[in-house]
N, C-alpha and C positions, 0 to 999 in steps of 0.2 A: 134715420132709417137708411137713406141712400148711402151714407158713409159705411154702415155695417155691411150692406150688400157688396160695396166695392171691396172692402177688406176680405169678405168671404170669398169672392171671385178671385182676388189676388192670391189668397192662400192656396186655393185649389189649382190655380194656374201654375204656381210655383211647385206644388206637389207633383203634378203630372209631368212638368218639365224635368223634374229630378228623376222620376221613374223612367221617362223616355231616355234620359241621359245615361241610365244604367243598363240599357239594352246591350246585349252581347253582340258585337259586330264582327264579321269575318274580315280580318286585316289582310290575310294572304292565304292562298291555297298552294300547298307544296306537294309534289308527287315524288314518292320514294319507291324504289324497287323496279322501276320501268327501265329496261335496257333497250329492247327493240321498239316497243310502243312509244310514240312521241308524247312527252308530258303535256305539250300544248293540245294534243288531240284528246287526251283524257280530260283536261280542263274544258275542252269544247263541248263534250257531251254531258258534263255535269250540269245539273240545274242550280246547284249552289255556286255562288259567285262572290268574289271579293267585294266588300262594301255592303253586302246584304246582312240581314239579321241572322245570327247563328241559329239554325233550325235542325235539331237532331233527327226529326222525322224525315225531312228532306234529304239529309245526309245518308240515312239508312237506305232510302230509295235509290240514291246515287250509287251506293255500294252494291245493291242488288242488281242494278243496271250494268255495272262493270263486270260482275261475275257471270253475266250472260254472254259477254264477249268471248269469242274463241281464243283470243290472246291472253285472257286472264283466268288463271286457275283459282285464285282466291284474292280477296281484297278486304280491307278494313280501314277505319279512320281513327285518328287521334286528334284531340284538341288541346292546345297549350296557350296560355295567356301571353300576349305580346306586350301590351301596355294599356293602362287605364281599362276601358271596357272593350278593347280590341283583342282578337284571338287569331292565332294561326291554326289552320286545319291541315293536317298531314294525311294524304291519301296513300296508303301502303298497298302495293300490289305484288302478287306473285305471278309471274308470267308462265304461259305454256310455250312449249316448242310448237311452232305452227306450220312448218313446211312438212307436209305429211304425204309420203308416197303410199299407194295402196295397191293391193292385188287381190282379186276375187277369182276363185276357181270353182267350177261346178260342171255338172253334166246335163245335157239336154234330154228330152224325152226319147231321143234316138240313140242315147248313150254316147253322143258326141262330146268330146272334151271341149270346154269353153272357158274363157278367162277374160277378165277386164283388168287392165293396169293403167295407172295414172298417178297424178299428184295434185295436191291443193296447197296453196299458200293462203292461210286464213288471216294473215296480218301484213299484207303487202304494203310497203312504204311506211309501216308502223302506224297505220290508220284504220285497222280492222277491215281492210278490203280483201275480199275473197277472190282469188284468181286460180283457176284450175282447168283440168281437162283429162281426158282418158282415151285409150284405144281399147277396143273390144273385139275379140275373135269368138263369134258364136255361130259357127259354120261360115258366116260372112263377116266382112270387115266393117267396123263402125268406129266413129270418133266424135268427140264433142269438146267444146270450150265454153267457159263461162267466166264472167266477172260481175261481182256484186259489191257495190259500194253504198251501204245504207246511210252513211253520213257525208256523202259527197258534197252537198251544198250547204248543209247545216246540221244541227243536232237532230233535226226531224226529217229532213228530206234527202233522198238518195235515188240511185238508179241500179238496175240490174239488166245485163244482156247475156243471152245464151244462144249458142249455135250448136245444133246437133244433126248428125247424119247417122241414124241408127238403122241397121239392116239385120233382121233376124228371120228365123223360120218359125212361123206361127201356126198353131193348130186352129182350125176353124170348125165349129160344131153346128150341124144342121141335120134334121130328120134322123136323130139318133146315130148319126155317122160322123166321121171326122175326115178332114182333108188338111194337107200341109201346104202352106203358101209362103213364098218369099215376100217378106214385108219390109218396105223401106219408108222411113219417115225422115224427111229433111225439113228442119224448122229453124226460124229466126225469131227470137222473142225479146221484146223490150218492155220492161216494167218500171213504173214509178213506185218508190217506196216512201211511205209517209207515216211518222209516229205522232199520234195525237198527244199521248202522254206516256207515263211509265208502263202502263198495261195495255194500251190499245194502239194498234197499228193496222195499216192496210197496204195492199199491193194491188196495182191496177195497170193494165196495159194490153198489148196485142201480140199474138203469135201468128206468123205466116208460115204455113207448112204445106208440104206435098206428101200425100200418101200414095203408095204404089204397091198393089197386091199382084203377085204372079203365081199362078197355080203350079205346084210341084208334083204332088202325088196324093192318092187317096180317093175318097168318094167324090162324085160330081153330081150336079143338079142343074137343070135348065134355069132354075130361079136364082142360082148362085154364080155370079160371073167368075170366069177363070182369070180374067185380066181386068184390073180396075186401077186407074190412076186419076187422082183428082187434087186440084189445088184448093186449099181451104184457108180461112182466116178464123182465128179464135180470140174472142174477147175474154179476158180473165180478170176476176176480182177475188181477192182474199182478204178476209177480216180475221185478225188474230188478237184474241184476248189472252194475255199471258200474265198469270199471277204466280208463276213458279219461283221458288227460292232454291238456289244451288249451294251445297256444301261439299266441295270436291265431287266425288262420284255419286253422291246421294241427292235426291230431289224431293221437295215437298210442295204441295199446292195444287192449283187447278189451272187448266189451260183449255181454251176452245178455239179451234181453227176451222173457219167456214170458207169453202172454196166453190166458186160458181164460174162456169164456163159456157159461152155461147159460140157455137161453131156453125159456119155457113160456107158453102162452096163459092169459089170465086170464078171470074172470067166466063160468066154465062152458063156454067155447068149446072144442069138441072138435077139437084139433089135436095132432099129435105133438110131444113135447118135442124140443128141439134142442140139440146140443152142438157147440162149435167151439173149436179151439185152434190157435195157431201160435207159432212161436219164431223170432225174428230173432237171428242171430249176426252181429256186426259186428266187423271187424278193420281197424285203421288203422296205417299205418307211415309215419313221416317219412322222406323220401329226400333227404339233403342239406339245404340251406337253403330250396330252392324247391319241392321235390317232396313229394307226399302220395299214397300208395297207399291206396285205400278199397275195402272189400269188404262185401257183405251176402249172407248165405244165409238164405232163409226156407223153413221147412218147416211145413206146416199141413194139418189135416184137420178135416172136419166130419161130422155125421151124414149118411150117404150116401143121402139121399132122392132119388128120381127126380123132381125138381122143376125147373121153369124158373127158379125164384127162388134158385138156388144162391148161396152167400155169397162165394166167391173169384172176383174179377173179373180179367179181362185188360184192362188200361187204361193208356193213355199216362201219366197223372199219378200212377199208383201203383207200377208195376213194370216196364213195358216201353216204353221211349222209342221212338216211331215207329209203334207198333202200331195206334193209333187210340183213340177214346174208347169204353170199355166194349164190346168186341167179342165177348166170350164170358164164360162163367161155369163154375165147377167146384166140386166138394166136396173137393178136395185140391189142394195146390200144392207144387211144388218149384222154387225160384227162386234164381238167382245174379245179382247185380249186381257188377261190378268196374270200377273206373275209376282212372286215373292223372291227378292234378291237378298242374299245373305253373305256377308264377307266371312270367308273361312281362313284367309291367310293375308298377312300384311307384313312387308319388310320395306321400310323407308317409303318410297313413292310407288312401289309395285304391290299390287294386291290381286287376290283371286276372289271372285264372287261365285256362289252356286245359286242357281235359281230353279224354281219349280213353277210350271205355267199351265194354263188352260186356254186354248184358242177355240172359240166357237163362233160359227157364223151361218148365215143362210142367204140365198140369192133369189131374186125374181128372174124367171126365164124371159128371154127376149120375146116381146109380144104377149107376155103372160099377165097374170093378175096379182094383186097383193096377197092373195091366199097362197101363192107360191112360197112366201116367206115362212109359212108354217107347215109346208109340205115336208114330210119326213125324207123324201128323196133329195131335197135340197139342203137339209141341215147336216152340218159337219161339226164334230167335236174332237179336238186333238189335245189331250194332256201330254205333258212331257217334262224333261229335265234338261238343264243346260249349265254351262260354265262361262265365266267372263274373266279374261286376263286383262288387267287394267294398269296403265301407268298414269299417275296423277298429273305429271308435268308435261305431258304431250297431249295436245288437243285431240279429243275423240279417239285416243289410243285405247280402244276397247275391242279386243278380238273375242268374238262369241262363237260358241258351239252349242247347238240345240238339237235335241232328239225328240220328235213328236210321234205319237202313236194314235191312230184313228180308232175310235170306239163306236162310231156310227156305221151305218150300212156302207159296204164296199170301202171301208177304211184302209188306208195305206200307212206307211211308216217311213221314217228316214231322217237323216242328219241335215241340218241347215247351218252353213258357215257365213260369217259376215263381219263387217267392221261397224262399230258403234252399237249401242243398245238397239233392240228390235223396235222399240218405240219409246 
């Protein structure tokens, strides 16, 4: 009996050793098509490594990760046998041109001509480091600089630093009247960037900034200061769940971005602490070869102070195409943007998309109640049409033109220009 058991165990041990010996192993990973991007950097951010078992599911996730990089317009993998049960994996990439100058031109509420010019390098040193800055003339001079290195320390850990000195003329709303203020915000922000896995990442850090309001013209009130300068600190936390899949200019999948900020005054200044959070839910679906349905739902709330400086803005360039530049503010927001993009022309890497959209939203008044969100006075609906001029091999080379028309009370209309998709 013992002899039979020994023979039985020996047979199965031999069988499993043979099965194990036949596992497909990655012998080497080779990168093809990378000119500016460093091949060692691409290998660094892959989860698939030489010596590991060949796993097609893991490789597909690696390819999806590469296609999210600004430097990569498209990527795919191939597997070829090397010897015995060892295989070479070829990662083929098509690179974007990543040094992108930009220029935005627009008018303010006072019909003043304004512009922002700058440039970004999205693949600095061939390691997907974003370095950029801009100069803005919007009645006053502004400038900013940022560097973002998501893979600085490892495949999961990086840093971001931003300096901004923004000066604008801001409308302030109170008692059904409006005043114009010169607003200056000087800030220094340092964030840690960490990726848990393919779909989940966080950003966390601190922003030290100074806000300076100076009254210029319009209505006044003894309850609204004409001069206000305060130093503040802002703790920031962002959680990003990203299950999007890119195929050149089209996108499919779901993404959720949660943003929480806690603001307090510094250096003994007596001002209330302030909290704000919002969550963007994004859903995209490819429709045939040419169509792409895109949706964004934003829900956000802030400390409900009765202040003319409420954080959620109603603005052409942020959330409601055709509404005008910064026409109102609130301490809560519920916003839906939906649009259908359809390619109407393509020649090599250049193409044109046409889109039809509906932007709809509502805001809670400063110091108001949740019922403000269903008040007809606060609801705005703006359908419209737009065009996108796109180059596939230049990162974010999307010039957009949209025309929105308000169909709710006191609706306005107008064109909105910009770089990149609206969302």
